[in-house]
N, CA and C atoms of all chains as a GROMACS GRO file, in nm:
protein
  642
    1MET      N    1   8.328   8.707  10.537
    1MET     CA    2   8.433   8.783  10.582
    1MET      C    3   8.309   8.944  10.632
    2THR      N    4   8.370   8.961  10.747
    2THR     CA    5   8.260   9.089  10.772
    2THR      C    6   8.264   9.188  10.737
    3ASP      N    7   8.158   9.269  10.665
    3ASP     CA    8   8.114   9.374  10.661
    3ASP      C    9   8.213   9.473  10.651
    4TYR      N   10   8.344   9.545  10.669
    4TYR     CA   11   8.310   9.626  10.795
    4TYR      C   12   8.277   9.803  10.740
    5ASN      N   13   8.208   9.800  10.664
    5ASN     CA   14   8.112   9.958  10.680
    5ASN      C   15   7.992   9.895  10.681
    6ASN      N   16   7.922   9.805  10.730
    6ASN     CA   17   7.775   9.728  10.791
    6ASN      C   18   7.813   9.737  10.906
    7LYS      N   19   7.822   9.794  10.984
    7LYS     CA   20   7.799   9.748  11.191
    7LYS      C   21   7.750   9.835  11.214
    8ASN      N   22   7.687   9.706  11.371
    8ASN     CA   23   7.606   9.693  11.420
    8ASN      C   24   7.684   9.781  11.536
    9THR      N   25   7.651   9.911  11.576
    9THR     CA   26   7.674   9.985  11.714
    9THR      C   27   7.644   9.933  11.847
   10MET      N   28   7.738   9.894  11.891
   10MET     CA   29   7.640   9.826  12.042
   10MET      C   30   7.675   9.983  12.123
   11THR      N   31   7.571  10.012  12.124
   11THR     CA   32   7.608  10.129  12.327
   11THR      C   33   7.650  10.082  12.450
   12LYS      N   34   7.659  10.143  12.555
   12LYS     CA   35   7.762  10.136  12.722
   12LYS      C   36   7.510  10.042  12.728
   13LYS      N   37   7.432  10.120  12.751
   13LYS     CA   38   7.324  10.058  12.782
   13LYS      C   39   7.275  10.002  12.708
   14LYS      N   40   7.316   9.919  12.584
   14LYS     CA   41   7.293   9.756  12.558
   14LYS      C   42   7.325   9.646  12.664
   15LEU      N   43   7.441   9.661  12.681
   15LEU     CA   44   7.544   9.605  12.719
   15LEU      C   45   7.511   9.563  12.856
   16ILE      N   46   7.440   9.748  12.939
   16ILE     CA   47   7.446   9.712  13.092
   16ILE      C   48   7.304   9.628  13.061
   17ASN      N   49   7.256   9.637  12.984
   17ASN     CA   50   7.088   9.573  13.041
   17ASN      C   51   7.125   9.410  12.908
   18SER      N   52   7.188   9.465  12.899
   18SER     CA   53   7.212   9.266  12.828
   18SER      C   54   7.311   9.189  13.018
   19ILE      N   55   7.424   9.293  13.071
   19ILE     CA   56   7.404   9.198  13.163
   19ILE      C   57   7.376   9.210  13.277
   20SER      N   58   7.277   9.268  13.370
   20SER     CA   59   7.162   9.301  13.419
   20SER      C   60   7.117   9.144  13.396
   21GLN      N   61   7.051   9.077  13.275
   21GLN     CA   62   6.953   9.029  13.283
   21GLN      C   63   7.048   8.872  13.275
   22ASP      N   64   7.146   8.867  13.238
   22ASP     CA   65   7.240   8.729  13.239
   22ASP      C   66   7.290   8.722  13.413
   23LYS      N   67   7.281   8.834  13.489
   23LYS     CA   68   7.358   8.789  13.591
   23LYS      C   69   7.232   8.866  13.695
   24GLY      N   70   7.124   8.862  13.655
   24GLY     CA   71   7.027   8.866  13.764
   24GLY      C   72   7.088   9.017  13.901
   25ILE      N   73   7.150   9.073  13.841
   25ILE     CA   74   7.179   9.214  13.913
   25ILE      C   75   7.082   9.345  13.867
   26HIS      N   76   6.999   9.423  13.942
   26HIS     CA   77   6.906   9.581  13.862
   26HIS      C   78   7.018   9.616  13.786
   27PRO      N   79   7.056   9.625  13.679
   27PRO     CA   80   7.013   9.747  13.604
   27PRO      C   81   7.083   9.879  13.655
   28ASN      N   82   7.066   9.972  13.728
   28ASN     CA   83   7.134  10.032  13.877
   28ASN      C   84   7.211   9.985  13.887
   29ASP      N   85   7.291   9.894  13.965
   29ASP     CA   86   7.390   9.840  13.986
   29ASP      C   87   7.471   9.833  13.905
   30VAL      N   88   7.431   9.791  13.755
   30VAL     CA   89   7.519   9.725  13.657
   30VAL      C   90   7.596   9.868  13.732
   31ARG      N   91   7.533   9.965  13.601
   31ARG     CA   92   7.544  10.086  13.510
   31ARG      C   93   7.649  10.144  13.649
   32GLN      N   94   7.555  10.166  13.786
   32GLN     CA   95   7.668  10.236  13.862
   32GLN      C   96   7.866  10.186  13.880
   33VAL      N   97   7.824  10.066  13.877
   33VAL     CA   98   7.944   9.973  13.833
   33VAL      C   99   8.024  10.025  13.707
   34ILE      N  100   7.973   9.985  13.568
   34ILE     CA  101   8.068   9.978  13.497
   34ILE      C  102   8.119  10.133  13.481
   35GLN      N  103   8.011  10.263  13.463
   35GLN     CA  104   8.041  10.402  13.543
   35GLN      C  105   8.153  10.430  13.601
   36ALA      N  106   8.174  10.376  13.713
   36ALA     CA  107   8.282  10.377  13.775
   36ALA      C  108   8.393  10.386  13.691
   37PHE      N  109   8.463  10.174  13.624
   37PHE     CA  110   8.469  10.154  13.589
   37PHE      C  111   8.608  10.251  13.478
   38LEU      N  112   8.461  10.304  13.416
   38LEU     CA  113   8.498  10.357  13.306
   38LEU      C  114   8.581  10.504  13.318
   39ASP      N  115   8.488  10.540  13.385
   39ASP     CA  116   8.573  10.706  13.470
   39ASP      C  117   8.706  10.671  13.550
   40LYS      N  118   8.755  10.558  13.548
   40LYS     CA  119   8.866  10.554  13.674
   40LYS      C  120   8.939  10.522  13.587
   41MET      N  121   8.931  10.450  13.434
   41MET     CA  122   9.032  10.450  13.318
   41MET      C  123   9.033  10.539  13.233
   42THR      N  124   8.998  10.656  13.271
   42THR     CA  125   9.012  10.805  13.213
   42THR      C  126   9.084  10.804  13.303
   43ASP      N  127   9.090  10.866  13.442
   43ASP     CA  128   9.137  10.861  13.536
   43ASP      C  129   9.335  10.853  13.511
   44CYS      N  130   9.261  10.735  13.532
   44CYS     CA  131   9.417  10.679  13.510
   44CYS      C  132   9.529  10.662  13.387
   45LEU      N  133   9.481  10.666  13.216
   45LEU     CA  134   9.529  10.705  13.162
   45LEU      C  135   9.551  10.883  13.146
   46SER      N  136   9.490  10.935  13.223
   46SER     CA  137   9.558  11.109  13.182
   46SER      C  138   9.582  11.070  13.241
   47ASP      N  139   9.686  11.000  13.401
   47ASP     CA  140   9.756  11.016  13.472
   47ASP      C  141   9.879  10.994  13.422
   48GLY      N  142   9.909  10.928  13.294
   48GLY     CA  143  10.060  10.877  13.225
   48GLY      C  144  10.031  10.743  13.340
   49SER      N  145   9.916  10.678  13.348
   49SER     CA  146   9.936  10.519  13.379
   49SER      C  147   9.882  10.425  13.253
   50ARG      N  148   9.935  10.326  13.219
   50ARG     CA  149   9.884  10.255  13.205
   50ARG      C  150   9.788  10.131  13.193
   51LEU      N  151   9.681  10.079  13.148
   51LEU     CA  152   9.576  10.012  13.169
   51LEU      C  153   9.603   9.847  13.134
   52GLU      N  154   9.605   9.766  13.251
   52GLU     CA  155   9.620   9.640  13.155
   52GLU      C  156   9.506   9.474  13.214
   53PHE      N  157   9.460   9.467  13.075
   53PHE     CA  158   9.381   9.373  13.135
   53PHE      C  159   9.325   9.253  13.058
   54ARG      N  160   9.424   9.138  13.156
   54ARG     CA  161   9.437   9.027  13.047
   54ARG      C  162   9.376   8.961  13.032
   55ASP      N  163   9.402   8.939  12.902
   55ASP     CA  164   9.303   8.840  12.736
   55ASP      C  165   9.260   8.992  12.690
   56PHE      N  166   9.227   9.088  12.741
   56PHE     CA  167   9.133   9.216  12.691
   56PHE      C  168   9.192   9.275  12.625
   57GLY      N  169   9.375   9.350  12.670
   57GLY     CA  170   9.430   9.348  12.601
   57GLY      C  171   9.476   9.543  12.661
   58VAL      N  172   9.587   9.621  12.573
   58VAL     CA  173   9.596   9.734  12.779
   58VAL      C  174   9.596   9.881  12.639
   59PHE      N  175   9.600   9.960  12.731
   59PHE     CA  176   9.523  10.130  12.647
   59PHE      C  177   9.654  10.124  12.741
   60GLU      N  178   9.785  10.268  12.723
   60GLU     CA  179   9.826  10.366  12.736
   60GLU      C  180   9.844  10.506  12.594
   61VAL      N  181   9.897  10.538  12.732
   61VAL     CA  182   9.917  10.710  12.670
   61VAL      C  183  10.045  10.731  12.546
   62VAL      N  184  10.018  10.792  12.439
   62VAL     CA  185  10.168  10.766  12.419
   62VAL      C  186  10.160  10.902  12.291
   63GLU      N  187  10.309  10.967  12.314
   63GLU     CA  188  10.309  11.050  12.229
   63GLU      C  189  10.303  11.059  12.008
   64ARG      N  190  10.250  11.097  11.995
   64ARG     CA  191  10.254  11.070  11.871
   64ARG      C  192  10.342  11.209  11.784
   65LYS      N  193  10.413  11.215  11.696
   65LYS     CA  194  10.514  11.316  11.661
   65LYS      C  195  10.500  11.477  11.603
   66GLN      N  196  10.501  11.536  11.646
   66GLN     CA  197  10.528  11.672  11.582
   66GLN      C  198  10.523  11.643  11.414
   67LYS      N  199  10.503  11.686  11.335
   67LYS     CA  200  10.396  11.663  11.159
   67LYS      C  201  10.460  11.784  11.138
   68ILE      N  202  10.481  11.806  11.012
   68ILE     CA  203  10.479  11.911  10.886
   68ILE      C  204  10.353  11.879  10.828
   69GLY      N  205  10.261  11.960  10.796
   69GLY     CA  206  10.131  11.975  10.724
   69GLY      C  207  10.111  12.051  10.646
   70ARG      N  208  10.050  12.008  10.519
   70ARG     CA  209  10.026  12.166  10.380
   70ARG      C  210   9.879  12.242  10.409
   71ASN      N  211   9.834  12.289  10.329
   71ASN     CA  212   9.741  12.325  10.363
   71ASN      C  213   9.728  12.300  10.213
   72PRO      N  214   9.675  12.273  10.103
   72PRO     CA  215   9.660  12.193   9.973
   72PRO      C  216   9.663  12.340   9.895
   73LYS      N  217   9.529  12.462   9.940
   73LYS     CA  218   9.548  12.562   9.824
   73LYS      C  219   9.721  12.675   9.868
   74LYS      N  220   9.794  12.652   9.995
   74LYS     CA  221   9.863  12.756  10.039
   74LYS      C  222   9.986  12.625  10.064
   75ALA      N  223  10.029  12.571   9.996
   75ALA     CA  224  10.139  12.475   9.915
   75ALA      C  225  10.246  12.506   9.979
   76ASP      N  226  10.278  12.600   9.969
   76ASP     CA  227  10.427  12.686  10.071
   76ASP      C  228  10.449  12.749  10.109
   77VAL      N  229  10.373  12.705  10.194
   77VAL     CA  230  10.391  12.759  10.420
   77VAL      C  231  10.377  12.634  10.456
   78PRO      N  232  10.457  12.547  10.529
   78PRO     CA  233  10.408  12.450  10.562
   78PRO      C  234  10.347  12.540  10.734
   79ILE      N  235  10.256  12.409  10.781
   79ILE     CA  236  10.182  12.422  10.907
   79ILE      C  237  10.259  12.254  11.030
   80VAL      N  238  10.325  12.331  11.070
   80VAL     CA  239  10.349  12.313  11.232
   80VAL      C  240  10.248  12.248  11.286
   81ILE      N  241  10.247  12.129  11.322
   81ILE     CA  242  10.128  12.016  11.348
   81ILE      C  243  10.203  11.968  11.479
   82PRO      N  244  10.146  12.006  11.647
   82PRO     CA  245  10.299  12.048  11.746
   82PRO      C  246  10.241  11.823  11.786
   83PRO      N  247  10.400  11.785  11.852
   83PRO     CA  248  10.332  11.701  11.889
   83PRO      C  249  10.207  11.650  12.061
   84ARG      N  250  10.156  11.612  12.042
   84ARG     CA  251   9.978  11.569  12.103
   84ARG      C  252  10.019  11.399  12.160
   85PRO      N  253   9.962  11.423  12.292
   85PRO     CA  254   9.907  11.270  12.420
   85PRO      C  255   9.838  11.181  12.290
   86ALA      N  256   9.836  11.089  12.277
   86ALA     CA  257   9.717  10.982  12.172
   86ALA      C  258   9.730  10.876  12.271
   87VAL      N  259   9.542  10.792  12.246
   87VAL     CA  260   9.558  10.648  12.343
   87VAL      C  261   9.559  10.538  12.266
   88LYS      N  262   9.676  10.439  12.283
   88LYS     CA  263   9.664  10.321  12.147
   88LYS      C  264   9.668  10.209  12.307
   89PHE      N  265   9.596  10.133  12.175
   89PHE     CA  266   9.482   9.987  12.241
   89PHE      C  267   9.527   9.939  12.211
   90THR      N  268   9.614   9.823  12.278
   90THR     CA  269   9.679   9.686  12.208
   90THR      C  270   9.563   9.549  12.251
   91PRO      N  271   9.514   9.495  12.175
   91PRO     CA  272   9.446   9.342  12.223
   91PRO      C  273   9.503   9.246  12.280
   92GLY      N  274   9.488   9.179  12.369
   92GLY     CA  275   9.571   9.116  12.438
   92GLY      C  276   9.512   8.992  12.351
   93LYS      N  277   9.585   8.842  12.394
   93LYS     CA  278   9.655   8.734  12.287
   93LYS      C  279   9.453   8.688  12.246
   94LYS      N  280   9.382   8.627  12.394
   94LYS     CA  281   9.265   8.663  12.356
   94LYS      C  282   9.179   8.642  12.297
   95MET      N  283   9.167   8.840  12.299
   95MET     CA  284   9.100   8.880  12.149
   95MET      C  285   9.120   8.895  12.053
   96LYS      N  286   9.259   8.930  12.047
   96LYS     CA  287   9.317   8.884  11.876
   96LYS      C  288   9.289   8.806  11.855
   97ARG      N  289   9.342   8.627  11.843
   97ARG     CA  290   9.268   8.542  11.797
   97ARG      C  291   9.125   8.544  11.796
   98LEU      N  292   9.051   8.620  11.908
   98LEU     CA  293   8.915   8.578  11.840
   98LEU      C  294   8.864   8.687  11.723
   99ILE      N  295   8.950   8.770  11.676
   99ILE     CA  296   8.912   8.858  11.584
   99ILE      C  297   8.975   8.791  11.478
  100GLU      N  298   9.044   8.739  11.471
  100GLU     CA  299   9.142   8.686  11.379
  100GLU      C  300   9.069   8.557  11.324
  101ASP      N  301   9.029   8.495  11.366
  101ASP     CA  302   8.894   8.378  11.420
  101ASP      C  303   8.799   8.413  11.271
  102LYS      N  304   8.722   8.464  11.359
  102LYS     CA  305   8.606   8.527  11.333
  102LYS      C  306   8.574   8.707  11.200
  103ASN      N  307   8.688   8.698  11.176
  103ASN     CA  308   8.760   8.837  11.097
  103ASN      C  309   8.780   8.814  10.945
  104LYS      N  310   8.726   8.676  10.974
  104LYS     CA  311   8.864   8.574  10.866
  104LYS      C  312   8.877   8.676  10.707
  105VAL      N  313   8.955   8.753  10.654
  105VAL     CA  314   8.997   8.808  10.549
  105VAL      C  315   9.040   8.784  10.406
  106THR      N  316   8.938   8.751  10.332
  106THR     CA  317   8.944   8.670  10.250
  106THR      C  318   9.032   8.718  10.118
  107VAL      N  319   9.224   8.599  10.108
  107VAL     CA  320   9.289   8.721  10.059
  107VAL      C  321   9.224   8.741   9.852
  108MET      N  322  10.554  11.728  13.246
  108MET     CA  323  10.492  11.679  13.102
  108MET      C  324  10.566  11.492  13.142
  109THR      N  325  10.454  11.438  13.131
  109THR     CA  326  10.495  11.307  13.193
  109THR      C  327  10.573  11.202  13.076
  110ASP      N  328  10.614  11.137  13.192
  110ASP     CA  329  10.722  11.024  13.125
  110ASP      C  330  10.672  10.945  13.082
  111TYR      N  331  10.648  10.889  12.939
  111TYR     CA  332  10.571  10.809  12.884
  111TYR      C  333  10.689  10.670  12.932
  112ASN      N  334  10.824  10.662  12.986
  112ASN     CA  335  10.828  10.603  12.957
  112ASN      C  336  10.891  10.520  13.178
  113ASN      N  337  10.820  10.564  13.218
  113ASN     CA  338  10.787  10.566  13.321
  113ASN      C  339  10.645  10.531  13.378
  114LYS      N  340  10.597  10.411  13.316
  114LYS     CA  341  10.410  10.432  13.314
  114LYS      C  342  10.426  10.325  13.531
  115ASN      N  343  10.276  10.369  13.601
  115ASN     CA  344  10.231  10.273  13.642
  115ASN      C  345  10.150  10.197  13.557
  116THR      N  346  10.133  10.070  13.617
  116THR     CA  347  10.038   9.992  13.550
  116THR      C  348   9.916   9.954  13.624
  117MET      N  349   9.754   9.978  13.567
  117MET     CA  350   9.702   9.974  13.666
  117MET      C  351   9.613   9.850  13.632
  118THR      N  352   9.615   9.782  13.702
  118THR     CA  353   9.499   9.615  13.677
  118THR      C  354   9.328   9.639  13.691
  119LYS      N  355   9.306   9.554  13.659
  119LYS     CA  356   9.158   9.502  13.640
  119LYS      C  357   9.156   9.454  13.826
  120LYS      N  358   9.199   9.409  13.900
  120LYS     CA  359   9.191   9.331  14.034
  120LYS      C  360   9.200   9.533  14.083
  121LYS      N  361   9.298   9.585  14.088
  121LYS     CA  362   9.370   9.684  14.138
  121LYS      C  363   9.168   9.838  14.120
  122LEU      N  364   9.123   9.835  13.985
  122LEU     CA  365   9.025   9.900  13.991
  122LEU      C  366   8.898   9.801  14.058
  123ILE      N  367   8.883   9.684  14.062
  123ILE     CA  368   8.812   9.620  14.061
  123ILE      C  369   8.831   9.646  14.210
  124ASN      N  370   8.869   9.712  14.321
  124ASN     CA  371   8.870   9.689  14.501
  124ASN      C  372   8.824   9.830  14.494
  125SER      N  373   8.880   9.904  14.448
  125SER     CA  374   8.832  10.131  14.436
  125SER      C  375   8.758  10.071  14.388
  126ILE      N  376   8.682  10.005  14.308
  126ILE     CA  377   8.510  10.068  14.240
  126ILE      C  378   8.454  10.032  14.421
  127SER      N  379   8.514   9.879  14.415
  127SER     CA  380   8.401   9.797  14.511
  127SER      C  381   8.450   9.874  14.676
  128GLN      N  382   8.502   9.933  14.722
  128GLN     CA  383   8.558  10.059  14.852
  128GLN      C  384   8.505  10.154  14.771
  129ASP      N  385   8.487  10.229  14.678
  129ASP     CA  386   8.429  10.374  14.672
  129ASP      C  387   8.230  10.352  14.702
  130LYS      N  388   8.201  10.236  14.627
  130LYS     CA  389   8.085  10.212  14.591
  130LYS      C  390   7.972  10.178  14.728
  131GLY      N  391   8.109  10.064  14.842
  131GLY     CA  392   8.022   9.958  14.935
  131GLY      C  393   7.952   9.810  14.893
  132ILE      N  394   8.044   9.804  14.775
  132ILE     CA  395   8.046   9.713  14.706
  132ILE      C  396   8.123   9.558  14.687
  133HIS      N  397   8.038   9.476  14.706
  133HIS     CA  398   8.126   9.393  14.768
  133HIS      C  399   8.209   9.357  14.637
  134PRO      N  400   8.343   9.312  14.600
  134PRO     CA  401   8.445   9.285  14.514
  134PRO      C  402   8.372   9.135  14.422
  135ASN      N  403   8.314   9.060  14.488
  135ASN     CA  404   8.326   8.931  14.397
  135ASN      C  405   8.220   9.006  14.315
  136ASP      N  406   8.094   9.102  14.369
  136ASP     CA  407   8.011   9.132  14.274
  136ASP      C  408   8.066   9.278  14.174
  137VAL      N  409   8.180   9.326  14.211
  137VAL     CA  410   8.204   9.422  14.121
  137VAL      C  411   8.277   9.336  13.943
  138ARG      N  412   8.325   9.247  14.058
  138ARG     CA  413   8.466   9.131  13.938
  138ARG      C  414   8.345   9.085  13.883
  139GLN      N  415   8.239   9.051  13.899
  139GLN     CA  416   8.096   9.006  13.760
  139GLN      C  417   8.070   9.053  13.625
  140VAL      N  418   8.035   9.190  13.751
  140VAL     CA  419   7.954   9.316  13.638
  140VAL      C  420   8.123   9.312  13.520
  141ILE      N  421   8.195   9.346  13.581
  141ILE     CA  422   8.374   9.416  13.511
  141ILE      C  423   8.390   9.290  13.425
  142GLN      N  424   8.377   9.189  13.436
  142GLN     CA  425   8.426   9.053  13.401
  142GLN      C  426   8.329   9.068  13.231
  143ALA      N  427   8.234   9.002  13.300
  143ALA     CA  428   8.094   9.021  13.199
  143ALA      C  429   8.105   9.124  13.132
  144PHE      N  430   8.171   9.240  13.148
  144PHE     CA  431   8.093   9.408  13.076
  144PHE      C  432   8.268   9.338  12.924
  145LEU      N  433   8.414   9.312  12.991
  145LEU     CA  434   8.495   9.334  12.897
  145LEU      C  435   8.503   9.223  12.819
  146ASP      N  436   8.384   9.051  12.879
  146ASP     CA  437   8.395   8.997  12.760
  146ASP      C  438   8.241   9.020  12.660
  147LYS      N  439   8.182   9.086  12.705
  147LYS     CA  440   8.073   9.115  12.613
  147LYS      C  441   8.186   9.214  12.533
  148MET      N  442   8.237   9.325  12.547
  148MET     CA  443   8.332   9.433  12.461
  148MET      C  444   8.387   9.308  12.361
  149THR      N  445   8.435   9.192  12.414
  149THR     CA  446   8.531   9.094  12.362
  149THR      C  447   8.437   9.088  12.237
  150ASP      N  448   8.384   9.003  12.266
  150ASP     CA  449   8.216   8.943  12.180
  150ASP      C  450   8.149   9.028  12.071
  151CYS      N  451   8.180   9.159  12.067
  151CYS     CA  452   8.092   9.247  12.004
  151CYS      C  453   8.226   9.297  11.895
  152LEU      N  454   8.326   9.275  11.944
  152LEU     CA  455   8.438   9.295  11.825
  152LEU      C  456   8.468   9.171  11.702
  153SER      N  457   8.459   9.058  11.842
  153SER     CA  458   8.510   8.983  11.710
  153SER      C  459   8.367   8.973  11.616
  154ASP      N  460   8.267   9.017  11.672
  154ASP     CA  461   8.150   8.956  11.546
  154ASP      C  462   8.149   9.103  11.503
  155GLY      N  463   8.202   9.192  11.488
  155GLY     CA  464   8.247   9.280  11.382
  155GLY      C  465   8.076   9.426  11.388
  156SER      N  466   8.061   9.402  11.610
  156SER     CA  467   8.034   9.543  11.629
  156SER      C  468   8.083   9.631  11.639
  157ARG      N  469   8.061   9.805  11.641
  157ARG     CA  470   8.155   9.841  11.748
  157ARG      C  471   8.063   9.878  11.860
  158LEU      N  472   8.236   9.970  11.932
  158LEU     CA  473   8.179  10.004  12.062
  158LEU      C  474   8.191  10.138  12.106
  159GLU      N  475   8.023  10.195  12.130
  159GLU     CA  476   8.014  10.333  12.172
  159GLU      C  477   8.000  10.338  12.286
  160PHE      N  478   8.096  10.419  12.377
  160PHE     CA  479   8.073  10.435  12.473
  160PHE      C  480   8.030  10.594  12.499
  161ARG      N  481   7.945  10.750  12.544
  161ARG     CA  482   8.042  10.809  12.587
  161ARG      C  483   8.070  10.918  12.620
  162ASP      N  484   8.176  11.018  12.586
  162ASP     CA  485   8.223  11.070  12.691
  162ASP      C  486   8.431  10.943  12.682
  163PHE      N  487   8.446  10.809  12.679
  163PHE     CA  488   8.440  10.768  12.670
  163PHE      C  489   8.563  10.769  12.528
  164GLY      N  490   8.500  10.665  12.399
  164GLY     CA  491   8.549  10.684  12.298
  164GLY      C  492   8.477  10.507  12.216
  165VAL      N  493   8.548  10.531  12.096
  165VAL     CA  494   8.495  10.409  12.033
  165VAL      C  495   8.569  10.295  12.036
  166PHE      N  496   8.548  10.199  12.057
  166PHE     CA  497   8.636  10.100  11.967
  166PHE      C  498   8.556   9.967  11.819
  167GLU      N  499   8.623   9.970  11.786
  167GLU     CA  500   8.603   9.885  11.610
  167GLU      C  501   8.713   9.836  11.551
  168VAL      N  502   8.650   9.744  11.431
  168VAL     CA  503   8.774   9.687  11.407
  168VAL      C  504   8.774   9.721  11.295
  169VAL      N  505   8.885   9.744  11.210
  169VAL     CA  506   8.912   9.772  11.063
  169VAL      C  507   8.971   9.686  11.028
  170GLU      N  508   9.068   9.705  10.916
  170GLU     CA  509   9.115   9.617  10.806
  170GLU      C  510   9.287   9.675  10.811
  171ARG      N  511   9.407   9.637  10.804
  171ARG     CA  512   9.518   9.631  10.825
  171ARG      C  513   9.497   9.618  10.673
  172LYS      N  514   9.544   9.695  10.594
  172LYS     CA  515   9.641   9.637  10.443
  172LYS      C  516   9.700   9.517  10.433
  173GLN      N  517   9.705   9.510  10.339
  173GLN     CA  518   9.808   9.448  10.366
  173GLN      C  519   9.952   9.469  10.237
  174LYS      N  520  10.064   9.474  10.280
  174LYS     CA  521  10.208   9.500  10.310
  174LYS      C  522  10.285   9.424  10.232
  175ILE      N  523  10.422   9.496  10.214
  175ILE     CA  524  10.517   9.407  10.116
  175ILE      C  525  10.598   9.486  10.234
  176GLY      N  526  10.687   9.288  10.302
  176GLY     CA  527  10.824   9.292  10.390
  176GLY      C  528  10.902   9.267  10.375
  177ARG      N  529  10.999   9.299  10.377
  177ARG     CA  530  11.223   9.242  10.315
  177ARG      C  531  11.228   9.206  10.472
  178ASN      N  532  11.328   9.009  10.434
  178ASN     CA  533  11.390   9.045  10.557
  178ASN      C  534  11.565   9.145  10.484
  179PRO      N  535  11.580   9.217  10.577
  179PRO     CA  536  11.764   9.274  10.568
  179PRO      C  537  11.867   9.134  10.466
  180LYS      N  538  11.844   9.020  10.526
  180LYS     CA  539  11.865   8.932  10.506
  180LYS      C  540  11.929   8.923  10.353
  181LYS      N  541  11.829   8.922  10.361
  181LYS     CA  542  11.723   8.873  10.198
  181LYS      C  543  11.679   8.933  10.136
  182ALA      N  544  11.688   9.039  10.067
  182ALA     CA  545  11.663   9.220  10.032
  182ALA      C  546  11.562   9.179   9.917
  183ASP      N  547  11.626   9.116   9.796
  183ASP     CA  548  11.576   9.090   9.727
  183ASP      C  549  11.450   8.974   9.666
  184VAL      N  550  11.434   8.926   9.838
  184VAL     CA  551  11.304   8.836   9.851
  184VAL      C  552  11.167   8.911   9.904
  185PRO      N  553  11.091   8.951   9.863
  185PRO     CA  554  10.989   9.018   9.907
  185PRO      C  555  10.874   8.983   9.961
  186ILE      N  556  10.824   8.987  10.066
  186ILE     CA  557  10.731   8.934  10.187
  186ILE      C  558  10.581   8.934  10.147
  187VAL      N  559  10.471   8.844  10.165
  187VAL     CA  560  10.414   8.950  10.160
  187VAL      C  561  10.335   8.956  10.344
  188ILE      N  562  10.302   9.026  10.317
  188ILE     CA  563  10.231   9.058  10.498
  188ILE      C  564  10.098   9.022  10.447
  189PRO      N  565   9.977   8.939  10.508
  189PRO     CA  566   9.862   8.944  10.434
  189PRO      C  567   9.769   9.044  10.508
  190PRO      N  568   9.673   9.090  10.466
  190PRO     CA  569   9.563   9.138  10.499
  190PRO      C  570   9.531   9.147  10.656
  191ARG      N  571   9.500   9.194  10.777
  191ARG     CA  572   9.429   9.164  10.922
  191ARG      C  573   9.370   9.261  10.955
  192PRO      N  574   9.318   9.210  11.047
  192PRO     CA  575   9.188   9.311  11.093
  192PRO      C  576   9.300   9.387  11.199
  193ALA      N  577   9.244   9.405  11.276
  193ALA     CA  578   9.307   9.462  11.355
  193ALA      C  579   9.209   9.588  11.472
  194VAL      N  580   9.245   9.642  11.620
  194VAL     CA  581   9.087   9.666  11.718
  194VAL      C  582   9.192   9.839  11.648
  195LYS      N  583   9.058   9.931  11.670
  195LYS     CA  584   9.110  10.038  11.705
  195LYS      C  585   9.003  10.171  11.784
  196PHE      N  586   9.106  10.248  11.865
  196PHE     CA  587   9.047  10.317  11.955
  196PHE      C  588   9.039  10.455  11.975
  197THR      N  589   8.937  10.539  11.968
  197THR     CA  590   8.867  10.678  11.928
  197THR      C  591   8.846  10.708  12.112
  198PRO      N  592   8.965  10.749  12.182
  198PRO     CA  593   8.900  10.862  12.267
  198PRO      C  594   8.780  10.938  12.267
  199GLY      N  595   8.654  10.961  12.322
  199GLY     CA  596   8.610  11.063  12.304
  199GLY      C  597   8.619  11.262  12.344
  200LYS      N  598   8.565  11.254  12.346
  200LYS     CA  599   8.565  11.395  12.385
  200LYS      C  600   8.620  11.425  12.506
  201LYS      N  601   8.586  11.377  12.608
  201LYS     CA  602   8.572  11.433  12.714
  201LYS      C  603   8.723  11.339  12.803
  202MET      N  604   8.749  11.252  12.737
  202MET     CA  605   8.875  11.160  12.765
  202MET      C  606   8.967  11.220  12.700
  203LYS      N  607   8.961  11.242  12.586
  203LYS     CA  608   9.056  11.334  12.460
  203LYS      C  609   9.116  11.468  12.528
  204ARG      N  610   9.017  11.554  12.603
  204ARG     CA  611   9.036  11.630  12.624
  204ARG      C  612   9.143  11.622  12.793
  205LEU      N  613   9.034  11.576  12.854
  205LEU     CA  614   9.153  11.595  12.946
  205LEU      C  615   9.295  11.492  12.961
  206ILE      N  616   9.292  11.373  12.835
  206ILE     CA  617   9.462  11.346  12.805
  206ILE      C  618   9.517  11.467  12.809
  207GLU      N  619   9.455  11.546  12.718
  207GLU     CA  620   9.564  11.661  12.628
  207GLU      C  621   9.613  11.756  12.747
  208ASP      N  622   9.450  11.805  12.821
  208ASP     CA  623   9.501  11.850  12.930
  208ASP      C  624   9.667  11.814  13.054
  209LYS      N  625   9.589  11.720  13.047
  209LYS     CA  626   9.749  11.626  13.203
  209LYS      C  627   9.825  11.665  13.086
  210ASN      N  628   9.821  11.571  12.986
  210ASN     CA  629  10.003  11.542  12.922
  210ASN      C  630  10.028  11.620  12.856
  211LYS      N  631  10.038  11.796  12.882
  211LYS     CA  632  10.079  11.865  12.833
  211LYS      C  633  10.214  11.831  12.729
  212VAL      N  634  10.237  11.852  12.626
  212VAL     CA  635  10.367  11.856  12.596
  212VAL      C  636  10.485  11.931  12.529
  213THR      N  637  10.596  11.907  12.640
  213THR     CA  638  10.635  12.085  12.617
  213THR      C  639  10.670  12.054  12.499
  214VAL      N  640  10.730  12.174  12.391
  214VAL     CA  641  10.758  12.236  12.288
  214VAL      C  642  10.876  12.223  12.280
   0.00000   0.00000   0.00000
C-alpha cells in the first residue's frame, strides 16, 4: 500500500522536461502548449463550463452550501460561512481503475 | 450568478483546436503534448505522487475511510464499504480567486 504521508511531488517543470525528452519536442514548445492548456482550463472553469477529458476525468464548479461555524472560544456566537464556489474533480474510468489497482488499501 | 445546472462542456478536442489556432502549432503536435501530459499525470497519481502546478492547483491521492452503509430495504443488515483511494484536487491561488470572482454567489 502506498504511504500517503510520504509523497513525491511532481511539478510542471519536471513533466515538461519528461514530455520533451519522450517526444523529441523542444521544452519551450512543450511549455507553451502546457501553459496554454492550464490557462484555458482555468478560464473555462471560471466561466462556469465543465471540462471533460475522456479517460482522465471531469472538472466542474460546484456550490458549497452555506454552513454555520463556531469559534470554540465563543461557542454561543454562530458564524455564518457563506455559500461559495468550489472546483470538483471526478476521475474518469481509466484513471480510477489505475489508482484503485495500484493503491490497494489493506483492510 | 452562474447557473450551475446549465453548463457548457469543454472537451479535449476543442481545447486542442483553440491552442493550435492561438499558438500557430499544428493540432497533431498540440494533441501529442496534451495527451502525454494527461497520461503522465495519471501515471504519477497512480504511483502515489502529488502533482503541483503553480497557480492551477494540486492533485493528490487520498484515502476515503471505511464507511458503514445500509440498504434501506434491509435496514438491520449493515454493509461495510471498504476504504478506497480517491483523487483530491485543490485549486491554486489564481484559479481560486478567478472562480470566486466570476461565480459570485448571491446570498
